[in-house]
C-alpha positions as CSV (number, residue, x, y, z in Angstrom):
1,M,-19.7,25.6,13.2
2,I,-20.0,22.9,10.5
3,P,-18.4,23.9,7.2
4,S,-20.3,23.8,3.9
5,A,-20.6,20.6,1.9
6,P,-17.8,21.6,-0.5
7,G,-15.6,22.3,2.5
8,V,-16.4,19.0,4.1
9,F,-15.8,17.2,0.7
10,L,-12.3,18.8,0.5
11,R,-11.6,17.8,4.0
12,G,-12.6,14.2,3.1
13,M,-10.2,14.3,0.2
14,L,-7.4,15.3,2.5
15,M,-8.3,12.6,5.0
16,G,-8.4,10.0,2.1
17,A,-5.0,11.1,0.9
18,A,-3.6,10.7,4.5
19,D,-5.1,7.3,4.9
20,I,-3.5,6.0,1.8
21,V,0.0,6.3,3.3
22,P,0.8,3.8,6.0
23,G,1.7,5.7,9.2
24,V,-0.5,8.7,8.5
25,S,-3.9,8.9,10.1
26,G,-7.0,10.5,8.5
27,G,-7.9,11.5,12.1
28,T,-5.0,13.8,12.0
29,V,-6.4,15.7,9.1
30,A,-9.8,15.9,10.8
31,F,-8.1,17.6,13.7
32,I,-6.1,20.0,11.5
33,T,-9.2,21.1,9.6
34,G,-11.5,21.5,12.7
35,I,-14.1,18.8,12.1
36,Y,-12.9,16.1,14.6
37,D,-15.6,16.8,17.2
38,T,-18.3,16.9,14.5
39,L,-17.0,13.6,13.0
40,V,-17.0,11.8,16.4
41,D,-20.4,13.1,17.3
42,S,-21.9,12.1,14.0
43,I,-20.6,8.5,14.2
44,R,-21.8,8.3,17.8
45,A,-25.3,9.3,16.7
46,V,-25.7,5.9,15.0
47,D,-27.5,4.6,18.1
48,L,-30.8,3.0,19.1
49,E,-32.7,6.2,18.4
50,F,-31.3,6.1,14.8
51,V,-32.4,2.5,14.5
52,R,-35.9,3.3,15.8
53,K,-36.3,6.1,13.3
54,V,-35.2,3.8,10.4
55,L,-37.7,1.1,11.5
56,R,-40.5,3.7,11.6
57,L,-39.4,4.6,8.1
58,D,-38.6,8.2,9.3
59,I,-35.7,8.3,6.9
60,A,-35.4,12.1,6.9
61,G,-35.4,12.1,10.7
62,A,-32.7,9.4,10.9
63,W,-30.6,11.3,8.3
64,R,-30.7,14.5,10.4
65,H,-30.0,12.5,13.6
66,I,-26.6,11.3,12.3
67,N,-25.8,14.5,10.5
68,G,-26.1,12.6,7.2
69,N,-25.2,15.5,4.9
70,F,-21.9,16.0,6.7
71,L,-21.1,12.2,6.7
72,L,-22.1,11.8,3.0
73,A,-19.9,14.7,1.8
74,L,-17.0,13.5,4.0
75,V,-17.2,9.9,2.7
76,L,-17.5,11.0,-0.9
77,G,-14.4,13.1,-0.4
78,I,-12.5,10.2,1.1
79,F,-13.4,7.8,-1.7
80,T,-12.7,10.4,-4.4
81,S,-9.2,10.9,-2.9
82,V,-8.5,7.2,-2.6
83,L,-9.6,6.6,-6.2
84,T,-7.7,9.5,-7.7
85,L,-4.6,9.8,-5.6
86,A,-3.9,6.2,-4.5
87,R,-1.8,5.3,-7.6
88,M,0.3,8.5,-7.4
89,L,1.0,8.3,-3.6
90,S,1.8,4.6,-3.9
91,W,4.3,5.4,-6.7
92,L,5.9,8.1,-4.5
93,L,6.0,5.8,-1.5
94,D,7.8,3.1,-3.7
95,H,10.1,5.3,-5.6
96,H,10.7,8.4,-3.4
97,P,9.8,7.4,0.2
98,V,12.3,9.6,2.0
99,P,11.1,13.0,0.6
100,L,7.5,11.8,1.0
101,W,7.9,11.0,4.6
102,A,9.7,14.3,5.1
103,F,6.7,16.1,3.8
104,F,4.4,14.2,6.1
105,F,6.8,14.8,9.0
106,G,6.3,18.6,8.5
107,L,2.5,18.1,8.3
108,I,2.3,16.2,11.5
109,L,4.8,18.4,13.4
110,A,2.7,21.5,12.6
111,S,-0.5,19.6,13.4
112,A,0.8,18.8,16.8
113,M,1.8,22.4,17.4
114,V,-1.6,23.6,16.3
115,L,-3.3,21.2,18.7
116,L,-0.9,22.2,21.5
117,R,-2.4,25.7,21.3
118,Q,-5.8,24.3,22.1
119,V,-4.8,23.0,25.5
120,E,-5.6,25.7,28.0
121,R,-4.6,26.3,31.6
122,W,-1.5,24.0,31.7
123,S,-1.1,21.9,34.8
124,P,1.2,19.0,35.8
125,T,-1.7,16.6,35.0
126,R,-2.1,17.9,31.5
127,V,1.7,17.8,30.9
128,L,1.5,14.1,32.1
129,C,-1.4,13.5,29.6
130,V,0.8,14.8,26.8
131,L,3.7,12.6,27.9
132,I,1.4,9.6,28.1
133,G,0.3,10.2,24.5
134,V,3.9,10.6,23.3
135,A,4.9,7.4,25.1
136,V,2.0,5.3,23.7
137,A,2.4,6.5,20.1
138,G,6.2,6.1,20.3
139,L,5.9,2.6,21.7
140,I,3.6,1.7,18.8
141,A,6.0,3.2,16.3
142,V,8.9,0.9,17.3
143,S,6.8,-2.2,18.3
144,P,7.7,-5.5,16.7
145,V,5.1,-7.4,14.6
146,V,3.1,-10.0,16.4
147,N,1.4,-13.0,14.8
148,L,-2.4,-12.6,15.4
149,D,-3.4,-16.1,14.5
150,A,-6.9,-16.6,16.1
151,G,-9.1,-17.5,13.1
152,L,-12.1,-15.3,12.4
153,A,-12.0,-13.9,16.0
154,G,-8.5,-12.6,15.2
155,V,-9.8,-11.0,11.9
156,F,-12.7,-9.4,13.9
157,L,-10.2,-8.0,16.5
158,A,-7.9,-6.7,13.7
159,G,-10.8,-4.8,12.2
160,F,-11.9,-3.5,15.6
161,L,-8.4,-2.2,16.6
162,A,-7.5,-0.8,13.1
163,I,-10.6,1.3,12.9
164,C,-10.1,2.7,16.4
165,A,-6.6,3.7,15.4
166,M,-7.8,5.2,12.2
167,I,-10.0,7.8,13.9
168,L,-7.2,8.7,16.4
169,P,-4.9,11.4,15.2
170,G,-1.3,10.2,14.8
171,I,-2.0,6.5,14.6
172,S,-2.6,4.8,11.3
173,G,-5.0,1.9,11.0
174,S,-2.9,0.2,8.3
175,F,0.1,0.5,10.6
176,I,-1.9,-1.4,13.4
177,L,-2.6,-4.1,10.9
178,V,1.1,-4.4,10.2
179,L,1.9,-4.7,13.9
180,L,-0.8,-7.4,14.3
181,G,0.8,-9.3,11.4
182,M,-2.5,-8.9,9.4
183,Y,-1.4,-6.4,6.8
184,G,-0.4,-8.9,4.1
185,T,-3.4,-11.1,4.9
186,V,-5.9,-8.2,4.6
187,L,-4.3,-7.1,1.3
188,G,-4.5,-10.6,0.0
189,A,-8.2,-10.9,1.0
190,V,-9.0,-7.6,-0.8
191,K,-7.1,-8.7,-3.9
192,G,-8.7,-12.2,-3.9
193,L,-12.2,-10.8,-3.0
194,D,-12.5,-13.2,0.0
195,L,-16.0,-12.0,0.9
196,G,-16.2,-14.0,4.1
197,F,-13.0,-12.7,5.5
198,L,-13.8,-9.1,4.5
199,A,-17.3,-9.3,6.0
200,V,-15.8,-10.3,9.4
201,L,-13.2,-7.6,9.1
202,A,-15.9,-5.0,8.2
203,L,-18.0,-6.2,11.1
204,G,-15.1,-5.7,13.5
205,A,-14.5,-2.3,12.0
206,V,-18.1,-1.2,12.4
207,C,-18.3,-2.4,16.0
208,G,-15.0,-0.7,16.8
209,L,-16.1,2.5,15.2
210,L,-19.5,2.6,17.1
211,C,-17.9,1.7,20.4
212,F,-14.8,3.9,20.3
213,S,-16.6,6.9,18.9
214,R,-18.8,6.8,22.1
215,I,-15.7,6.7,24.3
216,L,-14.1,9.6,22.5
217,H,-17.4,11.6,22.6
218,Y,-17.6,11.1,26.4
219,L,-13.9,12.0,26.9
220,L,-14.1,15.1,24.7
221,H,-17.2,16.4,26.4
222,H,-16.3,15.6,30.0
223,F,-12.5,15.8,30.0
224,H,-11.9,17.9,26.9
225,Q,-8.6,19.5,27.9
226,G,-7.0,16.3,29.2
227,T,-8.2,14.4,26.1
228,M,-6.8,17.1,23.8
229,A,-3.5,16.9,25.7
230,V,-3.3,13.1,25.2
231,L,-4.2,13.4,21.5
232,T,-1.6,16.1,21.1
233,G,0.9,13.7,22.6
234,F,-0.2,11.0,20.1
235,L,0.8,13.4,17.3
236,F,4.2,14.2,18.8
237,G,4.8,10.5,19.4
238,S,3.8,9.6,15.9
239,L,6.6,11.7,14.5
240,A,8.8,8.6,15.0
241,I,6.6,6.8,12.5
242,V,6.9,9.4,9.8
243,W,10.6,10.3,10.4
244,P,12.1,10.1,6.9
245,W,15.3,8.3,7.8
246,K,14.7,4.8,9.2
247,K,16.6,1.6,9.6
248,V,14.5,-1.5,8.9
249,L,14.5,-4.1,11.7
250,A,11.9,-6.5,10.2
251,W,10.0,-7.1,7.0
252,I,6.6,-8.3,6.0
253,E,5.3,-9.7,2.7
254,G,3.0,-7.4,0.7
255,S,0.0,-8.3,-1.5
256,H,2.2,-9.0,-4.5
257,G,4.9,-11.0,-2.7
258,E,7.2,-8.0,-2.3
259,L,8.8,-7.3,1.1
260,R,7.7,-4.2,3.0
261,P,9.1,-2.7,6.2
262,A,7.3,-4.0,9.3
263,Q,9.5,-2.6,12.1
264,Q,11.7,0.4,11.7
265,L,13.9,2.5,13.9
266,P,14.4,6.3,13.3
267,V,18.1,7.1,12.6
268,S,20.1,10.2,11.6
269,P,20.7,11.0,7.9
270,T,24.3,10.0,8.3
271,E,23.4,6.6,9.7
272,F,20.7,6.1,7.1
273,L,23.4,6.6,4.4
274,A,25.7,4.2,6.1
275,V,23.0,1.5,6.6
276,T,21.2,1.8,3.2
277,G,23.8,3.3,0.9
278,Q,21.1,5.7,-0.3
279,D,21.4,9.5,-0.5
280,P,19.5,11.0,2.5
281,Q,18.6,14.0,0.4
282,V,18.8,16.2,3.5
283,W,18.2,19.6,1.9
284,L,15.2,18.4,-0.2
285,C,13.7,16.8,2.9
286,V,14.2,19.9,5.0
287,A,12.5,21.9,2.2
288,L,9.6,19.5,2.1
289,M,9.3,19.5,5.9
290,A,9.0,23.3,5.8
291,G,6.5,23.0,3.0
292,G,4.3,20.6,4.9
293,F,4.6,22.7,8.0
294,A,3.5,25.8,6.1
295,L,0.6,24.0,4.5
296,V,-0.9,23.0,7.9
297,W,-0.6,26.6,9.1
298,I,-2.3,27.9,6.0
299,I,-5.1,25.3,6.4
300,D,-5.4,26.2,10.1
301,I,-5.7,29.9,9.3
302,R,-8.2,29.2,6.6
303,W,-10.4,26.6,8.3
304,G,-9.2,25.6,11.7
305,R,-9.9,29.0,13.5
306,T,-13.5,29.5,12.2
């Protein structure tokens, strides 16, 4: 059942808020709020039939074919969230990163447990699928940055891979750009309005979205339980990305010349204090983890079970 336009708009705002923070995926929120299948199906519907309808000037038919009302409300919600919350979340990420990551850790832990309930009739194969998802996301979380220096082809590939990650729960598109060594370059292109660069990046993103949505659609409709198990594993594995206490192993230059963490390793609060000299704020973090955990369960009770 597709929720009403205001409900989709609110889900879009939640997705936009998640996408602002590196390491958190909007796809995770789509899963939490019960619209993931609808989102994948709507994106996949941008196909040859859609193009034929547009060329015949059957705009209303093309709009219905891609579930346009759903996509419009969702995109408006995402952009509204980005425009209104980006400054606040960026400030929190710069000035209070540990409590913020703790809150997101609670969100994602609860999300993974919500998805775990959707895997039915457990078998050794499905357990293996979960473990594969955990291993892939965990490997991505601790991977070092590579230098993707392949000209415009590299820019296209970066857009392709980042958008694929963005619609997967548990893996952030911006985090993939960091791993590819393209994060600072992309931010610089946005800041400098390098239209040629951005056009190639956008083309890669569009191609990735159209291709990967079809793969996900096929997997969800033909191997639903196994796919859900892998995606659940992604969420559990991504907890390493949002663990609040980390030790920085490598740095990358941001859009304003500042250094940002590029590779981090989760550590205990005690080791975090020893390495950074900063207060780990354990009790505040535990409270925020619990708050994020409770918020997901409230959202799941309100929307995820309809």
